[in-house]
C-alpha positions as CSV (number, residue, x, y, z in Angstrom):
1,M,-90.1,-81.8,-8.7
2,P,-89.3,-82.6,-12.6
3,Q,-85.9,-81.0,-13.7
4,E,-87.9,-78.9,-16.4
5,N,-90.0,-76.9,-13.5
6,L,-86.5,-76.3,-11.8
7,N,-85.2,-74.8,-14.9
8,K,-88.1,-72.6,-15.2
9,I,-87.7,-71.4,-11.6
10,W,-84.0,-70.6,-12.0
11,N,-84.5,-68.9,-15.3
12,A,-87.3,-66.6,-13.9
13,G,-85.1,-65.8,-10.8
14,K,-82.5,-64.3,-13.4
15,Y,-85.0,-61.4,-14.2
16,F,-85.0,-60.2,-10.5
17,E,-81.3,-59.6,-10.3
18,E,-80.2,-56.0,-10.3
19,P,-78.7,-55.2,-13.5
20,K,-75.3,-54.7,-13.6
21,S,-74.1,-51.1,-14.8
22,E,-72.0,-51.4,-17.5
23,Q,-68.6,-49.5,-17.2
24,P,-67.9,-46.9,-19.9
25,S,-65.2,-48.0,-22.2
26,K,-62.1,-46.0,-21.5
27,Q,-61.2,-43.8,-24.4
28,P,-57.6,-43.7,-25.2
29,E,-55.8,-40.7,-23.6
30,S,-54.7,-38.0,-25.8
31,E,-51.0,-37.5,-25.8
32,P,-49.9,-34.3,-24.2
33,K,-49.1,-31.5,-26.4
34,P,-45.6,-30.5,-26.7
35,Q,-44.4,-27.4,-24.9
36,N,-41.9,-24.9,-25.7
37,V,-39.1,-26.0,-23.4
38,K,-36.0,-23.9,-23.2
39,R,-32.9,-26.0,-23.8
40,K,-30.0,-25.0,-21.6
41,I,-26.8,-24.9,-23.6
42,S,-23.7,-25.3,-21.6
43,V,-20.9,-23.1,-22.8
44,V,-17.4,-24.2,-22.0
45,K,-15.2,-21.3,-21.4
46,A,-11.7,-21.5,-22.5
47,F,-9.1,-21.1,-19.5
48,I,-6.9,-18.4,-20.4
49,P,-3.8,-18.0,-18.1
50,E,-3.5,-14.4,-16.7
51,Q,-0.4,-12.7,-18.4
52,E,2.6,-11.8,-16.3
53,N,2.7,-8.2,-15.3
54,P,6.4,-7.1,-15.5
55,F,5.9,-4.5,-12.6
56,K,4.0,-6.9,-10.5
57,K,7.0,-7.7,-8.4
58,K,8.1,-4.2,-8.1
59,V,4.7,-3.1,-6.8
60,E,4.8,-5.7,-4.2
61,A,8.2,-4.5,-3.1
62,V,6.9,-1.1,-2.8
63,L,4.0,-2.2,-0.5
64,K,6.3,-4.3,1.5
65,G,9.6,-2.5,1.8
66,I,9.8,1.2,0.6
67,G,6.4,2.7,1.0
68,P,3.0,2.9,-0.6
69,A,2.1,4.4,-4.1
70,S,5.5,4.6,-5.5
71,V,5.9,4.4,-9.4
72,H,9.0,2.5,-10.6
73,E,10.9,3.0,-13.7
74,P,11.6,-0.3,-15.5
75,A,15.0,-1.6,-15.0
76,G,17.8,-0.8,-17.6
77,K,21.2,0.2,-18.3
78,E,20.7,3.2,-16.0
79,K,19.8,1.3,-13.0
80,K,22.9,-0.9,-13.4
81,S,25.1,2.0,-13.7
82,I,24.0,3.5,-10.5
83,S,24.1,0.2,-8.2
84,A,22.9,-3.4,-8.6
85,D,21.0,-2.9,-5.2
86,T,19.6,0.5,-6.2
87,E,15.8,0.9,-6.6
88,I,15.1,3.7,-9.2
89,I,11.7,5.6,-8.4
90,I,10.1,8.4,-10.6
91,G,9.3,11.0,-7.9
92,R,5.6,12.5,-8.3
93,G,5.1,13.7,-4.6
94,Q,4.6,10.0,-3.1
95,D,4.7,9.9,0.7
96,M,6.6,7.3,2.6
97,I,9.2,6.3,0.2
98,G,11.8,4.3,2.0
99,F,9.5,3.2,4.8
100,K,11.6,0.9,7.0
101,L,14.3,0.8,4.6
102,D,17.1,-1.5,5.7
103,S,20.9,-1.6,5.1
104,K,20.5,-4.0,2.1
105,K,18.8,-1.4,-0.1
106,S,19.1,2.0,-1.6
107,I,16.7,4.3,-3.5
108,H,17.3,6.8,-6.1
109,I,14.3,9.3,-6.4
110,K,14.2,11.2,-9.7
111,G,12.0,13.9,-9.1
112,D,10.2,15.2,-6.0
113,A,8.9,13.3,-3.0
114,G,6.3,13.8,-0.6
115,G,6.2,13.5,3.3
116,A,7.9,11.2,5.7
117,V,10.7,10.1,3.5
118,G,12.8,7.4,5.0
119,C,10.6,7.2,8.1
120,F,11.7,4.3,10.4
121,M,14.5,3.4,8.1
122,S,17.4,1.5,9.9
123,G,20.0,1.5,7.0
124,G,20.6,1.9,3.4
125,E,20.6,5.4,1.5
126,I,17.9,7.4,-0.2
127,Y,18.9,10.0,-2.7
128,V,16.2,12.7,-3.8
129,E,17.2,14.8,-6.9
130,G,14.3,17.2,-6.2
131,D,12.5,18.5,-3.2
132,V,10.9,16.8,-0.1
133,E,7.8,17.6,2.0
134,Y,7.1,17.2,5.7
135,R,8.9,15.1,8.4
136,T,11.8,13.9,6.3
137,G,13.6,11.0,8.2
138,E,11.0,10.7,11.0
139,Y,12.1,8.1,13.6
140,M,15.0,7.0,11.5
141,S,17.7,5.1,13.3
142,G,20.4,4.7,10.7
143,G,21.2,5.0,7.0
144,K,21.7,8.2,4.8
145,I,19.2,10.7,3.3
146,Y,20.2,13.1,0.6
147,V,18.2,15.7,-0.7
148,K,19.3,17.7,-3.7
149,G,16.6,20.3,-3.2
150,S,14.8,21.7,-0.3
151,A,12.9,20.0,2.7
152,G,9.4,20.9,4.3
153,K,8.6,21.3,7.8
154,Y,9.7,19.2,10.8
155,T,12.9,17.7,8.9
156,G,14.4,15.3,11.2
157,N,11.5,14.7,13.2
158,N,12.1,12.6,16.2
159,M,15.4,11.3,14.6
160,L,17.3,8.6,16.4
161,G,20.3,8.1,14.3
162,G,21.7,8.1,10.8
163,K,22.3,11.1,8.6
164,I,20.1,13.8,6.8
165,H,21.6,16.2,4.5
166,V,19.7,18.9,2.8
167,E,21.5,20.9,0.1
168,S,19.1,23.7,-0.2
169,D,16.5,25.2,2.4
170,A,14.3,23.6,5.2
171,G,11.1,24.7,6.7
172,V,9.8,25.4,10.1
173,E,10.5,23.3,13.2
174,T,13.6,21.6,11.8
175,G,15.0,19.1,14.1
176,Y,11.8,18.8,16.0
177,N,12.3,16.4,19.2
178,M,15.5,15.1,17.6
179,F,17.4,12.6,20.0
180,G,20.4,11.5,17.8
181,G,22.1,11.3,14.4
182,T,23.3,14.0,12.2
183,L,21.1,16.7,10.6
184,R,22.8,19.0,8.0
185,I,21.0,21.9,6.2
186,D,23.3,23.8,3.8
187,G,20.5,26.5,3.0
188,D,18.3,28.8,4.9
189,V,16.1,27.3,7.8
190,A,12.7,29.1,8.4
191,S,13.2,27.9,12.2
192,F,14.7,25.3,14.3
193,A,12.5,23.8,17.0
194,D,13.2,24.7,20.5
195,N,13.6,21.1,21.7
196,A,16.3,20.4,18.9
197,F,18.7,22.1,21.3
198,S,17.7,20.1,24.3
199,Y,20.2,18.1,26.6
200,K,18.2,15.2,25.2
201,N,19.7,15.5,21.5
202,K,22.8,13.8,21.6
203,G,23.1,14.1,17.8
204,T,24.7,16.9,15.6
205,I,23.2,19.7,13.8
206,I,25.1,21.5,11.0
207,W,23.9,24.6,9.5
208,K,25.5,26.4,6.6
209,G,28.7,24.4,7.0
210,Q,29.0,25.1,10.9
211,T,28.5,22.7,13.8
212,I,26.0,24.4,16.0
213,W,25.0,21.4,18.2
214,E,26.5,18.4,19.3
215,N,26.3,15.6,21.9
216,G,23.7,17.5,23.9
217,Q,25.2,20.9,24.1
218,Q,26.0,23.9,21.9
219,V,29.4,24.0,20.4
220,E,29.7,27.8,20.8
221,P,29.5,28.8,24.3
222,G,27.1,31.5,24.9
223,W,24.6,30.7,22.4
224,T,20.9,30.1,23.3
225,N,18.0,29.0,21.1
226,L,16.9,32.6,20.9
227,N,20.4,33.6,19.4
228,V,20.3,30.7,17.1
229,K,16.9,32.0,15.6
230,E,18.2,35.6,15.4
231,K,21.2,34.1,13.4
232,I,18.6,32.5,11.2
233,A,16.7,35.7,10.5
234,K,19.9,37.5,9.4
């Protein structure tokens, strides 16, 4: 077949081909609109060292050695004039001043103290210019407690050793369950505890300058607990 006829047939066949779908031209994507983005601003805080509290060491000493809630007076000439090892406390009725006091310390309380002054102490000295409340010297085994004013109930409660001297009056149940030591009351006593005059009490009780009990027995023959209370009433 001549080449011309072949060309005609070839060209005619092109018309029967499925037309190719034209792809739409891609439109350029629009750029995203800028959004309101909150910027994080980092703030660098300057480190300021904590200022030293001049009373911090004294407060820690109170919690560890001489009882809670004690208010201390700043150190000064007065403290040195008393003793180098004396802790001065402004007395405002705090409890348990002198808790577990040892022989290396002494406490001078200016004012009144609360309950259980010198409880469980084994040494040292406590001087109170004012009054004290209940259970002074409870379970003390050594040391000295001197009270310029009066003492509340249960003075010398469960006392094992040491010395308690109350210059003024004492409350009810004085010397309750006392085992040892020296308990001295210069003023009036509301009442002594019955077991203060037990044979188990190997200590000494001095009342108004007179020794009434010593080493498990009464000093004056014929005295009884009732007689002691009658003498106190007079």
